[in-house]
C-alpha positions as CSV (number, residue, x, y, z in Angstrom):
1,M,165.4,211.3,124.6
2,K,165.3,210.4,120.9
3,L,166.6,206.9,121.4
4,L,163.7,206.2,123.7
5,K,161.0,207.2,121.3
6,R,158.1,204.8,121.5
7,D,155.1,203.7,119.4
8,P,151.5,204.3,120.7
9,F,151.7,201.0,122.7
10,G,154.9,201.8,124.5
11,N,157.3,199.8,122.5
12,I,160.7,201.4,122.0
13,L,161.1,202.1,118.3
14,L,164.9,201.4,118.3
15,V,164.3,197.9,119.8
16,K,161.4,197.4,117.4
17,K,163.5,198.4,114.4
18,H,166.3,195.9,115.3
19,L,163.8,193.1,116.0
20,I,162.1,193.6,112.6
21,R,165.5,193.7,110.9
22,I,166.7,190.5,112.5
23,L,163.5,188.6,112.0
24,G,163.3,189.9,108.4
25,K,166.7,188.6,107.6
26,I,166.0,185.2,109.3
27,T,162.7,184.7,107.4
28,H,163.7,186.0,104.0
29,R,164.7,182.7,102.5
30,R,161.3,181.2,103.5
31,F,159.8,183.3,100.7
32,R,162.8,183.7,98.4
33,G,165.0,180.6,98.4
34,I,163.5,177.7,100.3
35,N,160.2,178.6,98.7
36,H,159.3,181.2,96.1
37,L,156.7,183.9,96.7
38,I,155.1,185.3,93.6
39,I,153.9,188.8,94.3
40,E,151.3,190.8,92.4
41,G,150.1,194.3,92.8
42,S,152.9,195.7,95.0
43,K,152.7,199.1,93.2
44,V,149.5,199.7,95.2
45,I,151.7,200.0,98.4
46,N,153.5,203.1,97.1
47,N,150.3,205.0,96.6
48,L,148.9,204.6,100.1
49,P,148.7,207.3,102.7
50,E,150.9,207.1,105.7
51,K,148.1,206.4,108.1
52,N,144.6,204.9,108.5
53,V,145.1,202.0,106.1
54,L,143.5,198.7,106.9
55,F,144.7,195.6,105.1
56,I,142.2,192.7,105.0
57,S,143.3,189.2,104.1
58,N,142.4,185.6,104.1
59,H,144.3,183.6,106.7
60,Q,146.3,180.4,106.4
61,T,148.9,180.4,109.2
62,Y,149.3,182.3,112.4
63,F,152.6,184.1,111.7
64,A,153.8,183.4,108.1
65,D,151.0,185.4,106.5
66,V,151.9,188.6,108.4
67,T,155.6,188.0,108.0
68,A,155.2,187.8,104.2
69,M,153.1,191.0,104.1
70,I,155.7,192.9,106.1
71,H,158.4,191.7,103.7
72,V,156.4,192.7,100.6
73,F,155.3,196.1,102.1
74,N,158.9,197.1,103.0
75,A,160.3,195.8,99.7
76,S,157.8,197.8,97.8
77,L,158.5,201.0,99.7
78,N,162.2,200.5,98.9
79,G,161.8,200.3,95.1
80,R,161.2,196.6,94.6
81,V,158.3,195.8,92.2
82,N,156.7,192.5,92.9
83,S,160.1,191.3,94.2
84,L,161.9,190.4,97.5
85,K,165.3,190.6,95.8
86,N,168.1,191.6,98.2
87,V,166.8,191.7,101.8
88,S,168.6,195.1,102.4
89,Y,165.1,196.6,102.2
90,M,164.8,195.5,105.8
91,N,167.6,197.8,106.9
92,N,165.2,200.6,107.5
93,P,161.8,199.0,108.0
94,K,158.5,200.9,108.2
95,L,157.8,200.9,112.0
96,N,154.1,201.8,112.0
97,I,152.8,198.5,110.5
98,Y,150.6,196.7,113.0
99,F,148.7,193.5,112.9
100,I,145.7,192.2,114.8
101,A,146.4,188.9,116.6
102,A,144.6,186.7,119.2
103,K,145.9,187.4,122.7
104,E,146.2,183.7,123.6
105,T,148.3,183.2,120.4
106,M,150.7,186.0,121.2
107,R,151.3,184.8,124.8
108,A,152.0,181.2,123.8
109,G,155.8,181.2,124.2
110,L,158.9,183.4,123.8
111,L,158.8,183.7,120.0
112,P,155.2,185.0,119.8
113,R,156.0,187.5,122.6
114,I,159.0,188.8,120.5
115,L,156.8,189.0,117.4
116,A,154.2,190.9,119.5
117,Y,156.7,193.6,120.2
118,T,157.2,194.2,116.4
119,G,153.6,195.4,116.0
120,A,150.9,193.1,117.4
121,V,147.6,194.6,118.5
122,S,146.4,191.7,120.7
123,I,142.7,191.1,121.2
124,S,140.7,188.6,123.1
125,R,138.5,186.5,120.8
126,T,134.8,187.0,121.8
127,W,133.7,183.7,120.2
128,R,136.4,181.2,120.9
129,E,139.2,180.4,123.3
130,K,141.5,177.3,123.5
131,D,139.4,175.5,120.9
132,K,136.2,176.0,122.9
133,D,133.2,178.1,121.8
134,I,132.6,181.0,124.2
135,K,130.6,184.3,124.5
136,R,132.7,187.2,125.8
137,P,131.8,190.9,125.8
138,I,133.8,193.2,123.5
139,N,136.7,194.8,125.3
140,K,136.5,198.6,124.7
141,Q,140.2,199.0,125.5
142,E,141.1,196.6,122.8
143,I,138.9,198.5,120.3
144,D,140.7,201.7,121.3
145,S,144.0,200.0,120.6
146,I,142.8,199.2,117.0
147,H,141.9,202.8,116.6
148,Q,145.3,203.9,117.9
149,A,147.1,201.6,115.4
150,L,145.1,203.1,112.5
151,E,145.7,206.6,113.7
152,D,149.5,205.9,113.7
153,G,149.9,203.9,110.5
154,W,148.9,200.7,108.7
155,L,147.0,197.7,110.3
156,I,146.7,194.2,109.0
157,T,143.7,192.1,110.0
158,F,142.2,188.7,109.1
159,P,138.5,189.4,109.3
160,Q,137.5,185.7,109.3
161,G,139.3,185.3,112.6
162,T,140.4,181.8,111.8
163,T,142.7,179.9,109.3
164,K,139.8,177.7,108.2
165,P,139.0,178.7,104.6
166,F,135.5,180.1,103.7
167,S,134.7,180.9,107.3
168,P,132.3,183.8,107.7
169,I,133.6,187.3,108.0
170,R,133.3,188.6,111.6
171,K,131.1,191.7,112.0
172,G,133.7,193.4,114.2
173,T,135.9,194.3,111.2
174,A,132.9,195.9,109.4
175,Y,132.1,198.0,112.5
176,I,135.7,199.2,112.7
177,I,135.5,200.2,109.1
178,K,132.3,202.2,109.7
179,E,133.8,203.9,112.7
180,T,137.4,204.7,111.5
181,K,136.8,205.1,107.8
182,P,140.1,203.6,106.7
183,L,141.4,202.9,103.2
184,V,140.7,199.2,103.0
185,V,143.2,197.2,100.9
186,P,142.5,193.5,100.2
187,V,145.4,191.0,100.2
188,I,145.1,187.4,99.0
189,I,147.5,184.7,100.0
190,D,147.8,181.2,98.7
191,K,149.9,178.0,99.2
192,F,151.1,179.1,102.7
193,R,149.4,176.0,104.1
194,R,151.5,173.8,101.9
195,S,154.7,175.5,103.0
196,F,154.2,175.8,106.7
197,D,152.5,174.2,109.7
198,K,149.5,176.0,111.2
199,T,151.6,178.3,113.3
200,G,153.6,179.4,110.2
201,V,156.9,178.8,112.1
202,K,157.8,175.3,111.1
203,L,158.5,174.5,107.4
204,K,156.3,171.7,106.2
205,K,157.5,171.5,102.6
206,K,160.2,173.1,100.5
207,G,160.0,174.3,96.9
208,I,156.5,175.6,97.1
209,T,155.4,178.5,94.9
210,Q,153.5,180.7,97.2
211,K,151.3,183.7,96.1
212,L,150.5,187.1,97.5
213,K,148.3,189.5,95.6
214,I,147.6,193.1,96.7
215,K,144.3,194.5,95.2
216,S,143.2,198.1,94.7
217,P,141.5,199.7,97.7
218,L,137.8,198.9,98.2
219,K,135.1,201.4,97.3
220,I,133.1,201.8,100.5
221,D,130.3,204.3,101.3
222,Y,131.1,204.6,105.0
223,E,127.8,206.4,105.8
224,N,125.4,204.4,103.7
225,D,126.8,200.9,103.3
226,S,125.3,198.5,105.9
227,I,127.4,196.2,108.0
228,E,126.1,193.3,105.9
229,K,127.1,195.1,102.6
230,I,130.6,195.8,103.9
231,I,131.0,192.2,105.0
232,D,129.9,191.1,101.5
233,K,132.4,193.4,99.9
234,M,135.2,192.1,102.1
235,S,134.4,188.4,101.5
236,L,134.4,189.0,97.7
237,A,137.6,191.0,97.8
238,I,139.6,188.4,99.7
239,E,137.9,185.6,97.7
240,Q,136.3,183.9,100.6
241,H,132.7,184.4,99.4
242,N,130.6,181.3,98.8
243,S,130.8,182.0,95.1
244,F,134.5,181.1,95.1
245,R,134.0,177.6,96.5
């Protein structure tokens, strides 16, 4: 039945659509009202293919970063240029936007589980769990899920794997780029730490001018660029290279 159409992860699209609508309308004033989000480069969004697009970004909060991007992407696709004016752009949201998130984060309560339904690709960190350093083998099933998300649409990832600024880029993202050959679009966010707590759920301060900048896609030679070179390109693109300190 049409009403029961699902995304590649089994989530019912009709339910997903209503959740994104509701969450979009609840969170809108966090970026236009209580605080003000300055957007740059949103026209890039309108020139992207429907599938196999990987957004890479620096990371400041668990949930507010992704929420802001989903607002900006949908606003851009509905004719807003660098603006979130009139939240009606969330009436018919793009349903094939996914985001990579730590499995332990997405299981930590009811709200994260609801957010997970809207598009999370949950992965187990191989290097850290519950604030402890670990060594865990890569889960092939989780890598397959990342491939599925790219095959179906757009995927947001935070290649540093942490909200700590200037942390090194994790090699996993570079390997995914080599394998799947996506169009890689850098996004830079700023002042989210001043607006929200670490989770991105609680407001910490009002009246903050936040920033979100979408850059042109990276030029990557998928065959000849080494993993190290791709990592270097990513760190420069999201302004987390040591040269930006």
